[in-house]
VMD Tcl script that draws the C-alpha trace (Angstrom):
set ca {
  {-54.31 -43.67 41.70}
  {-55.87 -43.61 38.24}
  {-58.05 -46.71 37.83}
  {-58.54 -46.45 34.06}
  {-56.43 -48.80 31.94}
  {-56.01 -49.63 28.28}
  {-56.45 -53.19 27.09}
  {-57.38 -54.65 23.71}
  {-57.07 -51.17 22.24}
  {-59.77 -49.68 24.47}
  {-59.98 -47.91 27.82}
  {-61.51 -49.73 30.78}
  {-62.61 -47.08 33.27}
  {-62.15 -49.42 36.24}
  {-61.26 -53.04 36.96}
  {-64.71 -54.63 37.37}
  {-66.46 -56.79 34.74}
  {-69.43 -59.11 35.08}
  {-69.01 -62.62 33.69}
  {-70.93 -64.23 30.88}
  {-74.01 -66.13 31.95}
  {-74.39 -64.21 35.22}
  {-75.78 -60.87 34.04}
  {-77.95 -61.83 31.06}
  {-77.55 -59.25 28.32}
  {-77.21 -56.41 30.81}
  {-80.78 -55.16 30.78}
  {-81.87 -57.92 33.17}
  {-79.74 -56.52 36.01}
  {-79.82 -52.84 35.08}
  {-82.33 -51.94 37.82}
  {-80.05 -53.19 40.60}
  {-76.65 -52.32 39.14}
  {-75.30 -49.19 37.50}
  {-73.78 -51.08 34.60}
  {-72.15 -48.04 33.09}
  {-70.15 -47.56 36.28}
  {-68.45 -50.93 35.69}
  {-65.37 -51.64 33.68}
  {-67.57 -53.79 31.46}
  {-69.73 -56.85 31.05}
  {-69.55 -60.10 29.09}
  {-72.92 -60.96 27.60}
  {-74.77 -64.22 27.88}
  {-73.76 -66.62 25.11}
  {-75.03 -66.02 21.59}
  {-75.59 -68.95 19.21}
  {-76.88 -68.84 15.61}
  {-80.33 -70.14 16.59}
  {-82.28 -69.64 19.83}
  {-81.70 -72.31 22.48}
  {-84.22 -73.36 25.12}
  {-81.46 -74.80 27.28}
  {-81.50 -77.73 29.66}
  {-84.44 -78.96 31.76}
  {-85.05 -77.51 35.23}
  {-83.78 -77.37 37.85}
  {-80.74 -75.68 36.35}
  {-78.99 -74.35 39.44}
  {-78.22 -75.85 42.85}
  {-76.16 -74.55 45.74}
  {-73.77 -76.61 47.84}
  {-71.41 -75.71 50.66}
  {-68.48 -74.67 48.47}
  {-70.37 -72.97 45.67}
  {-72.86 -73.73 42.93}
  {-73.69 -76.37 40.36}
  {-75.37 -75.20 37.15}
  {-76.53 -76.63 33.87}
  {-78.28 -73.89 31.94}
  {-77.32 -75.39 28.59}
  {-76.49 -72.11 26.82}
  {-80.12 -70.99 26.75}
  {-80.23 -67.77 24.72}
  {-82.33 -65.68 22.34}
  {-80.27 -66.49 19.26}
  {-78.30 -64.34 16.85}
  {-81.10 -62.43 15.15}
  {-82.87 -61.36 18.33}
  {-79.57 -60.48 19.97}
  {-78.67 -58.26 17.04}
  {-82.13 -56.69 16.78}
  {-82.88 -56.18 20.50}
  {-80.08 -56.88 22.96}
  {-77.12 -55.24 21.24}
  {-79.02 -52.00 20.48}
  {-80.01 -51.80 24.17}
  {-76.37 -52.11 25.16}
  {-75.35 -49.45 22.63}
  {-78.02 -47.05 23.93}
  {-77.42 -47.56 27.62}
  {-73.69 -48.16 28.02}
  {-71.33 -45.40 27.00}
  {-68.39 -46.06 29.34}
  {-68.49 -49.76 30.24}
  {-66.87 -52.09 27.69}
  {-68.93 -54.96 26.27}
  {-67.64 -58.37 25.18}
  {-70.03 -60.67 23.32}
  {-69.78 -64.31 24.35}
  {-70.11 -66.61 21.32}
  {-70.94 -70.34 21.45}
  {-71.80 -73.08 18.97}
  {-71.96 -76.76 18.17}
  {-69.60 -76.48 15.19}
  {-66.90 -74.11 13.95}
  {-69.34 -72.72 11.40}
  {-71.64 -71.57 14.22}
  {-68.95 -69.38 15.75}
  {-68.02 -67.91 12.38}
  {-71.66 -67.20 11.52}
  {-72.28 -65.23 14.73}
  {-69.02 -63.31 14.47}
  {-69.50 -62.36 10.83}
  {-73.08 -61.23 11.49}
  {-72.09 -58.99 14.42}
  {-68.74 -57.73 13.13}
  {-70.10 -54.47 11.73}
  {-72.58 -53.73 14.51}
  {-72.00 -50.98 17.11}
  {-72.22 -51.35 20.85}
  {-69.42 -53.76 21.78}
  {-65.65 -54.09 21.88}
  {-64.90 -57.70 20.99}
  {-65.74 -61.38 21.25}
  {-65.24 -64.01 23.95}
  {-65.22 -67.48 22.39}
  {-66.92 -69.97 24.68}
  {-65.18 -73.17 23.62}
  {-65.39 -74.77 27.05}
  {-68.97 -75.05 28.33}
  {-69.45 -78.51 29.93}
  {-73.25 -78.41 29.76}
  {-73.99 -79.07 26.08}
  {-73.87 -82.34 24.12}
  {-72.31 -80.84 20.98}
  {-69.53 -78.26 20.79}
  {-68.66 -76.68 24.13}
  {-65.73 -78.28 25.90}
  {-65.11 -80.53 22.90}
  {-63.12 -77.69 21.32}
  {-60.89 -76.82 24.25}
  {-59.88 -80.39 25.06}
  {-58.38 -81.04 21.60}
  {-55.42 -79.04 20.32}
  {-56.46 -79.55 16.71}
  {-60.09 -78.55 17.23}
  {-59.16 -75.58 19.40}
  {-56.68 -74.27 16.84}
  {-59.24 -74.66 14.06}
  {-62.07 -72.77 15.76}
  {-59.79 -69.95 16.92}
  {-58.11 -69.65 13.52}
  {-61.43 -69.40 11.68}
  {-62.86 -66.98 14.24}
  {-59.72 -64.84 13.89}
  {-60.20 -64.70 10.14}
  {-63.79 -63.49 10.61}
  {-63.05 -60.47 12.84}
  {-60.69 -57.59 13.37}
  {-62.07 -57.01 16.86}
  {-60.36 -58.30 20.02}
  {-60.76 -62.09 20.30}
  {-60.63 -63.66 23.77}
  {-60.81 -67.44 24.16}
  {-62.39 -69.02 27.25}
  {-60.71 -72.34 28.06}
  {-61.77 -75.44 29.98}
  {-59.94 -76.27 33.23}
  {-60.11 -80.07 32.97}
  {-57.26 -80.68 30.53}
  {-53.86 -82.30 31.18}
  {-51.86 -79.14 30.37}
  {-53.73 -75.81 30.46}
  {-50.52 -74.00 29.56}
  {-50.27 -75.92 26.31}
  {-53.90 -75.18 25.42}
  {-53.25 -71.51 26.12}
  {-50.33 -71.62 23.69}
  {-52.48 -73.26 21.03}
  {-55.18 -70.59 21.34}
  {-52.71 -67.71 21.19}
  {-50.76 -69.21 18.28}
  {-54.06 -69.51 16.38}
  {-54.84 -65.83 16.86}
  {-56.33 -65.19 20.30}
  {-55.68 -61.70 21.68}
  {-56.42 -62.84 25.23}
  {-57.65 -65.73 27.35}
  {-60.36 -66.25 29.95}
  {-59.47 -68.83 32.62}
  {-61.37 -70.76 33.78}
  {-64.77 -72.10 32.83}
  {-66.63 -74.37 35.24}
  {-65.55 -77.89 36.22}
  {-67.84 -80.85 35.40}
  {-69.64 -82.03 38.53}
  {-72.55 -84.08 39.86}
  {-74.59 -84.08 43.08}
  {-77.59 -86.14 44.17}
  {-80.71 -85.31 46.14}
  {-80.48 -87.74 49.05}
  {-84.26 -87.98 49.37}
  {-85.06 -88.77 45.72}
  {-81.69 -90.36 44.92}
  {-81.74 -88.44 41.67}
  {-79.34 -85.70 40.45}
  {-80.11 -82.26 41.83}
  {-80.02 -80.82 38.30}
  {-82.53 -81.66 35.61}
  {-79.78 -82.46 33.11}
  {-77.88 -84.63 35.58}
  {-74.31 -83.32 35.63}
  {-73.42 -79.65 35.53}
  {-70.66 -77.11 35.94}
  {-69.11 -76.34 39.33}
  {-68.40 -72.70 40.17}
  {-67.96 -70.50 43.22}
  {-65.44 -70.34 46.09}
  {-64.49 -74.02 45.88}
  {-62.75 -73.62 42.52}
  {-60.63 -70.57 43.41}
  {-57.34 -72.47 43.88}
  {-57.82 -74.36 40.61}
  {-58.53 -71.16 38.72}
  {-55.49 -69.44 40.17}
  {-53.34 -72.46 39.30}
  {-54.61 -72.44 35.70}
  {-53.77 -68.76 35.29}
  {-50.31 -69.34 36.78}
  {-49.63 -72.21 34.38}
  {-50.87 -70.27 31.35}
  {-48.93 -67.13 32.26}
  {-45.69 -69.10 32.05}
  {-46.45 -69.98 28.44}
  {-48.17 -66.94 26.89}
  {-47.80 -63.17 27.02}
  {-51.34 -61.98 26.27}
  {-53.84 -60.56 28.78}
  {-55.50 -63.27 30.89}
  {-58.88 -62.81 32.57}
  {-59.02 -64.77 35.81}
  {-62.41 -66.31 36.62}
  {-63.63 -68.61 39.34}
  {-64.43 -68.19 43.03}
  {-63.82 -64.45 43.40}
  {-65.77 -63.01 46.33}
  {-63.36 -60.50 47.88}
  {-60.38 -58.34 47.08}
  {-58.13 -61.03 48.52}
  {-59.55 -63.56 46.05}
  {-58.92 -61.18 43.19}
  {-55.33 -60.65 44.25}
  {-54.73 -64.38 44.05}
  {-55.41 -64.16 40.32}
  {-53.39 -60.99 39.89}
  {-50.36 -62.51 41.60}
  {-50.71 -65.59 39.39}
  {-50.44 -63.39 36.33}
  {-53.98 -62.37 35.40}
  {-54.53 -59.02 33.76}
  {-58.25 -58.93 34.55}
  {-60.68 -60.68 36.88}
  {-64.37 -61.33 36.22}
  {-67.19 -61.79 38.75}
  {-70.06 -64.25 38.27}
  {-71.30 -66.71 40.89}
  {-70.88 -64.25 43.77}
  {-73.15 -61.80 41.98}
  {-76.02 -64.26 42.44}
  {-75.58 -63.99 46.20}
  {-74.93 -60.26 46.40}
  {-75.53 -58.43 43.08}
  {-72.87 -55.76 43.59}
  {-69.10 -55.39 43.06}
  {-67.06 -57.59 45.42}
  {-66.17 -56.12 48.79}
  {-62.87 -54.29 48.75}
  {-62.34 -54.18 44.99}
  {-61.41 -50.51 45.12}
  {-58.69 -51.35 47.64}
  {-57.27 -53.90 45.23}
  {-57.13 -51.30 42.49}
  {-55.39 -48.69 44.56}
  {-53.03 -50.86 46.56}
  {-51.89 -53.45 44.03}
  {-52.11 -51.67 40.68}
  {-48.76 -49.82 41.03}
  {-46.92 -53.13 40.60}
  {-47.13 -56.80 41.43}
  {-44.54 -59.53 41.43}
  {-44.22 -61.22 38.07}
  {-44.68 -64.99 38.48}
  {-42.16 -65.73 35.78}
  {-39.41 -63.18 36.29}
  {-39.79 -62.12 39.91}
  {-39.73 -58.47 38.82}
  {-42.41 -55.85 39.29}
  {-45.00 -55.54 36.53}
  {-47.97 -53.18 36.51}
  {-50.68 -55.50 35.26}
  {-54.16 -54.05 34.70}
  {-56.83 -55.41 37.04}
  {-60.44 -56.28 36.19}
  {-63.07 -58.54 37.77}
  {-65.49 -61.41 36.73}
  {-66.94 -64.49 38.57}
  {-67.14 -68.08 37.44}
  {-69.72 -68.11 34.72}
  {-72.85 -70.15 34.20}
  {-73.39 -71.89 30.89}
}
mol new
graphics top color blue
foreach p $ca { graphics top sphere $p radius 0.5 }
foreach p [lrange $ca 0 end-1] q [lrange $ca 1 end] { graphics top cylinder $p $q radius 0.2 }
display resetview
């Protein structure tokens, strides 16, 4: 079985990607992972200016997964363009790279995209319009049809590269938001981002995270992620990247059967920084054809991996 597949006008050599916020800009995990053996990676978010992020502690485990509130900490546009993107261009020749873009206003997204449009070393952009851990921007965009359409439309006008929009799960109708994003120009969707959540330290009676609330990821959100992909697939016909709770091949197949074209891996890579167990079996056993959730017929959807991301 040939694992390579073409999506967004490019060849993915295999079905495994690492999710934004879980692998830095690639270099940070390059000594423990052969990044160029992956299908690709999604970089940590890039904003126009550097961000220090939220106060520590930023990450806490619980029985069903992880709570995080990193606050989109990143090096900023200029350093990313001068240091991080050139490293990716030098060191990755086969793995595809998507640049995750975030901002507090529509102009922030456009500024980053326009600045990077002509640079080498990456395939396209993933618009992070759904991070729950920032006071401005973030999930504000993906919970309003009007705001979502505006940011996607202006981002679309700024680039000819593939544009993938990452949506929030906590909306009344994820299928409708998927339609809005695609109608505004999205080439694909990433579903889902983390759920808002809060946990307390029972000794101090204070939140376990420095910022208070955070985003919930890991195994506990798998059914919600699969449901979101299933709902979106009934409304749109673009590639969907399924994200959230993937630890094994069986988890990945849940997304594939729901209609995902790709699957990303994030939270699980913090526990075991390697491709999920059995992913090669998924590629070889399910790639020939899976049941379409809308028509009941067989459809050979491409398969790729990513875990629930940290933002």
